[in-house]
Each structure stands twice: as C-alpha cells, then as structure tokens.
C-alpha positions as CSV (number, residue, x, y, z in Angstrom):
1,X,-28.5,9.5,-8.6
2,X,-27.0,7.0,-11.0
3,X,-23.7,5.2,-10.1
4,X,-21.6,3.2,-12.4
5,X,-19.5,0.5,-10.8
6,X,-16.3,-0.3,-12.8
7,X,-14.8,-3.0,-10.6
8,X,-16.5,-5.9,-8.8
9,X,-16.5,-5.3,-5.0
10,X,-18.2,-6.7,-1.9
11,X,-21.9,-7.1,-2.5
12,X,-22.8,-4.8,0.5
13,X,-21.6,-1.9,-1.6
14,X,-24.3,-2.1,-4.2
15,X,-26.9,-3.5,-1.8
16,X,-26.6,-0.7,0.7
17,X,-26.4,2.0,-1.9
18,X,-29.6,0.6,-3.5
19,X,-31.3,0.8,-0.1
20,X,-30.2,4.4,0.2
21,X,-32.0,5.1,-3.1
22,X,-29.1,5.1,-5.6
23,X,-29.5,3.5,-9.1
24,X,-26.6,1.2,-9.6
25,X,-25.2,-0.1,-12.9
26,X,-22.2,-2.4,-13.4
27,X,-19.7,-2.6,-16.2
28,X,-16.6,-4.6,-15.5
29,X,-15.5,-5.4,-19.0
30,X,-15.8,-2.4,-21.3
31,X,-12.7,-0.5,-22.3
32,X,-11.9,3.0,-21.0
33,X,-12.9,4.4,-24.3
34,X,-16.2,2.6,-24.3
35,X,-16.9,3.9,-20.8
36,X,-16.1,7.4,-21.9
37,X,-18.9,7.3,-24.5
38,X,-21.6,6.8,-21.8
39,X,-20.1,8.3,-18.6
40,X,-22.1,11.5,-19.0
41,X,-25.2,9.5,-18.0
42,X,-23.9,8.9,-14.5
43,X,-23.6,11.0,-11.3
44,X,-21.0,8.8,-9.7
45,X,-18.5,6.1,-10.4
46,X,-16.8,3.6,-8.2
47,X,-13.5,2.0,-9.2
48,X,-10.6,0.2,-7.7
49,X,-7.6,0.3,-10.1
50,X,-8.9,-0.7,-13.5
51,X,-7.7,2.4,-15.4
52,X,-6.7,5.9,-14.7
53,X,-9.3,8.7,-14.3
54,X,-7.6,11.5,-16.2
55,X,-8.6,14.9,-17.5
56,X,-10.1,13.6,-20.7
57,X,-12.2,11.1,-18.8
58,X,-13.4,13.7,-16.3
59,X,-14.3,16.1,-19.2
60,X,-16.6,13.5,-20.6
61,X,-18.2,12.9,-17.2
62,X,-20.2,16.1,-17.4
63,X,-22.7,15.1,-14.7
64,X,-20.3,13.5,-12.3
65,X,-20.7,14.5,-8.6
66,X,-18.3,12.0,-7.1
67,X,-15.7,9.4,-7.7
68,X,-15.2,6.6,-5.1
69,X,-12.1,4.4,-5.1
70,X,-12.1,1.1,-3.2
71,X,-8.6,1.5,-1.8
72,X,-6.4,3.7,0.2
73,X,-5.0,6.1,-2.3
74,X,-6.2,8.3,-5.1
75,X,-3.1,8.5,-7.3
76,X,-4.9,6.9,-10.3
77,X,-7.2,9.9,-10.4
78,X,-6.3,13.4,-11.5
79,X,-7.5,14.8,-8.2
80,X,-6.6,18.4,-8.9
81,X,-8.7,18.6,-12.0
82,X,-11.6,16.6,-10.5
83,X,-11.8,18.9,-7.5
84,X,-11.7,21.9,-9.9
85,X,-14.7,20.5,-11.6
86,X,-16.5,20.2,-8.2
87,X,-16.3,16.4,-8.1
88,X,-16.1,14.9,-4.6
89,X,-13.5,12.2,-4.1
90,X,-13.8,9.3,-1.7
91,X,-11.1,6.7,-0.8
92,X,-11.1,4.2,2.0
93,X,-7.8,3.9,3.9
94,X,-9.8,3.3,7.0
95,X,-11.0,0.0,5.4
96,X,-7.7,-1.8,5.1
97,X,-5.4,-0.1,7.5
98,X,-5.7,-2.9,10.1
99,X,-4.8,-5.5,7.4
100,X,-1.8,-3.5,6.3
101,X,-0.6,-3.2,9.9
102,X,-0.8,-6.9,10.5
103,X,0.9,-7.7,7.2
104,X,3.8,-5.5,7.9
105,X,4.3,-7.0,11.4
106,X,4.0,-10.5,9.9
107,X,6.8,-9.7,7.4
108,X,9.1,-8.5,10.2
109,X,8.5,-11.5,12.4
110,X,9.0,-13.9,9.4
111,X,12.3,-12.2,8.4
112,X,13.6,-12.1,12.0
113,X,12.9,-15.8,12.5
114,X,13.9,-16.9,8.9
115,X,10.6,-18.7,8.5
116,X,10.5,-18.7,4.7
117,X,14.0,-20.1,4.4
118,X,13.5,-22.6,7.2
119,X,10.2,-23.9,5.8
120,X,11.7,-24.4,2.4
121,X,14.7,-26.3,3.9
122,X,12.6,-28.6,6.0
123,X,10.5,-29.5,3.0
124,X,13.8,-30.5,1.3
125,X,14.7,-32.7,4.2
126,X,17.2,-30.2,5.7
127,X,17.2,-29.7,9.5
128,X,19.4,-26.7,10.0
129,X,18.7,-25.2,13.4
130,X,21.8,-23.1,13.9
131,X,21.6,-21.6,10.4
132,X,18.1,-20.5,11.1
133,X,18.6,-19.0,14.6
134,X,16.4,-15.9,14.7
135,X,16.5,-12.6,16.5
136,X,13.9,-10.9,18.7
137,X,12.0,-7.7,17.9
138,X,12.1,-6.5,21.6
139,X,14.5,-3.6,22.3
140,X,14.7,-2.6,18.7
141,X,13.7,0.8,17.4
142,X,11.1,0.8,14.7
143,X,11.0,3.8,12.4
144,X,7.8,4.6,10.5
145,X,7.8,7.0,7.5
146,X,4.2,8.3,6.9
147,X,2.0,8.4,10.0
148,X,-1.5,8.5,8.5
149,X,-4.0,5.7,8.6
150,X,-1.6,2.9,7.7
151,X,1.4,4.1,9.8
152,X,-0.8,4.5,12.9
153,X,-2.4,1.0,12.4
154,X,1.1,-0.5,12.2
155,X,2.3,1.3,15.3
156,X,-0.7,-0.1,17.2
157,X,0.3,-3.6,16.3
158,X,3.6,-3.0,18.0
159,X,2.1,-2.3,21.4
160,X,2.7,-5.8,22.7
161,X,6.5,-5.6,22.1
162,X,9.2,-3.9,24.1
163,X,10.2,-1.6,21.3
164,X,10.7,2.1,20.7
165,X,8.5,3.4,17.9
166,X,9.3,6.6,16.2
167,X,7.7,8.2,13.2
168,X,8.4,10.9,10.6
169,X,5.7,12.7,8.6
170,X,5.6,15.9,6.6
171,X,2.7,17.0,8.8
172,X,3.5,18.4,12.2
173,X,2.1,17.0,15.5
174,X,1.0,13.6,14.3
175,X,2.5,11.6,17.2
176,X,0.2,9.7,19.6
177,X,0.6,7.2,22.4
178,X,1.9,4.6,19.9
179,X,4.8,6.6,18.3
180,X,7.0,9.6,18.9
181,X,7.4,12.0,16.0
182,X,11.0,12.8,15.2
183,X,13.1,14.5,12.6
184,X,14.5,12.6,9.6
185,X,17.9,13.0,11.2
186,X,16.8,11.3,14.4
187,X,15.1,8.6,12.4
188,X,18.4,8.0,10.5
189,X,20.2,7.8,13.8
190,X,18.1,5.3,15.7
191,X,16.2,3.0,13.3
192,X,16.7,-0.7,13.4
193,X,13.5,-1.5,11.3
194,X,12.1,0.9,8.8
195,X,8.6,0.6,7.5
196,X,7.1,3.1,5.0
197,X,3.5,4.0,4.9
198,X,3.4,6.9,2.4
199,X,1.1,7.4,-0.6
200,X,2.7,7.8,-4.0
201,X,3.3,11.5,-4.8
202,X,5.9,13.3,-6.8
203,X,7.7,13.8,-3.4
204,X,7.8,10.1,-2.5
205,X,8.6,8.9,-6.0
206,X,12.0,7.1,-5.8
207,X,12.4,8.4,-2.3
208,X,14.2,5.3,-1.0
209,X,17.4,5.4,-3.1
210,X,21.1,4.9,-2.4
211,X,21.6,8.4,-1.0
212,X,18.6,7.9,1.4
213,X,19.6,4.4,2.5
214,X,23.2,5.5,3.3
215,X,22.0,8.1,5.7
216,X,21.0,5.5,8.2
217,X,23.7,5.1,10.9
218,X,23.0,1.4,11.6
219,X,22.2,-1.6,9.4
220,X,18.5,-2.0,9.2
221,X,15.6,-4.1,8.1
222,X,13.2,-2.6,5.5
223,X,9.5,-3.1,5.0
224,X,7.4,-1.7,2.2
225,X,3.6,-2.1,2.2
226,X,3.0,1.3,0.6
227,X,3.9,1.9,-3.0
228,X,6.6,0.2,-5.1
229,X,7.6,3.3,-7.0
230,X,8.8,4.9,-3.8
231,X,11.8,2.6,-3.9
232,X,14.7,2.4,-6.4
233,X,15.0,-1.4,-6.6
234,X,18.5,-1.4,-8.0
235,X,19.7,0.6,-5.0
236,X,17.7,-1.6,-2.6
237,X,19.4,-4.7,-4.1
238,X,22.8,-3.1,-3.8
239,X,22.2,-2.3,-0.1
240,X,21.0,-5.9,0.5
241,X,24.2,-7.2,-1.1
242,X,26.5,-5.0,1.1
243,X,24.4,-5.8,4.3
244,X,23.4,-2.2,4.8
245,X,19.9,-3.5,4.6
246,X,19.8,-6.8,6.5
247,X,16.6,-8.0,5.0
248,X,13.4,-6.7,3.3
249,X,9.7,-7.5,3.2
250,X,8.2,-6.1,0.0
251,X,4.4,-6.2,-0.7
252,X,4.8,-3.8,-3.5
253,X,7.3,-3.4,-6.3
254,X,8.7,-0.6,-8.5
255,X,7.6,-2.5,-11.6
256,X,3.9,-2.7,-10.9
257,X,1.4,-1.0,-13.1
258,X,-1.3,1.2,-11.7
259,X,-3.8,-1.6,-12.3
260,X,-1.6,-4.1,-10.4
261,X,-1.7,-6.7,-13.2
262,X,0.5,-9.8,-13.2
263,X,4.2,-8.9,-13.4
264,X,5.0,-12.3,-14.7
265,X,2.7,-12.6,-17.8
266,X,4.2,-14.3,-20.7
267,X,6.3,-11.9,-22.7
268,X,7.1,-9.6,-19.8
269,X,10.8,-9.3,-19.4
270,X,11.9,-9.4,-15.7
271,X,14.2,-6.5,-14.9
272,X,17.6,-7.5,-13.5
273,X,17.0,-6.0,-10.1
274,X,13.8,-7.9,-9.7
275,X,15.4,-11.1,-10.8
276,X,18.1,-10.6,-8.1
277,X,15.4,-10.0,-5.5
278,X,13.7,-13.2,-6.4
279,X,17.0,-15.1,-5.7
280,X,17.5,-13.6,-2.2
281,X,16.5,-15.6,0.8
282,X,16.5,-12.6,3.1
283,X,13.7,-11.0,1.1
284,X,10.0,-11.8,1.4
285,X,7.7,-10.8,-1.4
286,X,4.0,-10.7,-1.7
287,X,1.8,-9.6,-4.6
288,X,0.4,-6.3,-3.3
289,X,-1.9,-8.0,-0.8
290,X,-1.1,-6.3,2.5
291,X,-4.6,-4.7,2.6
292,X,-6.2,-7.6,0.7
293,X,-8.0,-9.6,3.4
294,X,-11.5,-11.1,3.6
295,X,-12.4,-8.6,6.3
296,X,-10.9,-5.6,4.5
297,X,-12.9,-6.3,1.4
298,X,-16.1,-5.7,3.3
299,X,-14.6,-2.8,5.4
300,X,-13.4,-1.0,2.2
301,X,-16.9,-1.2,0.7
302,X,-18.6,-0.2,3.9
303,X,-16.3,2.9,4.2
304,X,-17.3,4.1,0.8
305,X,-21.0,3.6,1.5
306,X,-20.6,5.7,4.7
307,X,-18.8,8.5,2.9
308,X,-21.3,8.7,0.0
309,X,-24.2,8.6,2.5
310,X,-22.7,11.4,4.6
311,X,-22.3,13.6,1.6
312,X,-25.5,12.9,-0.4
313,X,-28.2,11.6,1.9
C-alpha cells in the first residue's frame, strides 16, 4: 500500500510504517489542486490540518482506503462522504489528551494566582503583593462539558485537589471515578470553573454565547482548550466586562482558520472582540498548543501507526 504524507510529523510515523511494509511518499509543499492530480495513485493519506479533505478531493482519491489525521478531531474531513466511499478514518485523541489536560490545569492555576500579571509587573519593577493575592482551587466545583478523551484526561489531573468534578456529555453513562455526570441544569447551578472539551460540530458551533453564559447561577472561570468556533467571542468579552466570567484561559480562538495559520499576519485585521481580549489581564491566551508537547508529537504519530497496523496488517 502506498501512503502519501501531506504534513511533516514525528519520524517514527514513516519509519514504523516502512517497517510494516508500507510505501511512504512525502509532499509537504504542493497545493491541494496539485495533490488532487495524483491522489489516485495512493491507498492512504496522512495529514494534520494543511487543507480540507472535501468531497471533490475524495472523489479524486479513487484508490483511497484510509485517511489518517495527526490530531484529535476529524472536522477538516468530510467524514460522512468518506465513510460512504468505504474509506477508513483514523484520528489520534489518545495521543495528546494528557497534554491537553495538563494545559487546562495550568491555565486555571495561573489565572487563580495571577501569575501572568504578577510576572509582568515584577519585570517592570512593581512589587504588588496584595493586588496579586490569589485564590485556591480546593473546594471549588469544576464543570466539564464533553467527557471524551480530553475531558477525562483533564478530570484525572484534578485528582490531587479537594474539588467536586462534574461533567455533561450528550452520551449517557460516561461518568467514572474522576467525575460525576450531571444534567446541564445542575452544571449551570454548581459550576465555579467551566472547561470545555468538545469537538467542533454543528451542535457545538457558537455554543458558548450570551444566553448560555447567563444560565450559570454563579460567576465562573472559563477554560477553552477545545475549538474556538464553539465560543462567541463578543459575548465572552461582554461577560468578562460585567464579571459574570471572572477570568478566561483560551488556547483556541473563534477567528482561527482550519489550518491554524498565524492570526497576526500582516494585513489581517484584528476583530474588535479579539483586540479587547488582548488588553485584558484576567485572560490568558496561547496559540492552539494545549496538545502540542514534545511527548504528544510522538504519541500522536504512534497512535496512528497502531490504528493503521490494526486495520491493515
């Protein structure tokens, strides 16, 4: 079987696939249109987020048996059409779930202890101890929306804290020893810290809006290491201004493209809500790196190898 690699990944991916007998070719620079002219020669492709795999692309891949994505989600692929064509789909949420859990926890602790603001002030010669008095995570209720690979990994990271962990998921009976499954109404009632771990779907698109935010009974902290398009940034900014949301840790942004390219390239106009977020010292931002660790790079690749091997070897 011939595999075309469309993004550069950890070398164990190609090395181990070669050892399994697969013929690997790499093309990290050709345009989507150029790839389409030759995709019929390959039985599998492996991609991260370089471009969308749509119906037209799939139609040209007449010999495709599988598509592997080095990442947690498959939203950049027309999954329904691919499955109709008998193409197997592999993703790797198992590979970066631990990294995402650690990142989400790190954002919470940094926000609670005002570490970013305090660090900046000390570097400016300011020694403001009372202004930077923090709060403790213990005795808080952490609400998790989406209790799959990422939500479970985050809940595990909370084991060492004296917290109540509750989760909401569209699937029934997902709770385990790390979190108790509740209704949305109970989540709205009890949550002090909200962390979302949902994939992007039509159901989660713009899910966190003003109406949703205002259903929470208490002021709360908000963490998003999932997908930016699940949050209406304008409504988030408004809630931060009123204090309904006390602070936010955002690894993803509504304005990202599917290929995650630089939001700040010359010529890109910064939307007003994003500009306001950039000015808030109770907001921590990172460039979609929650699952982007040295270890996860290898684990993501290894996960895809295991899945291809299990299906085709």
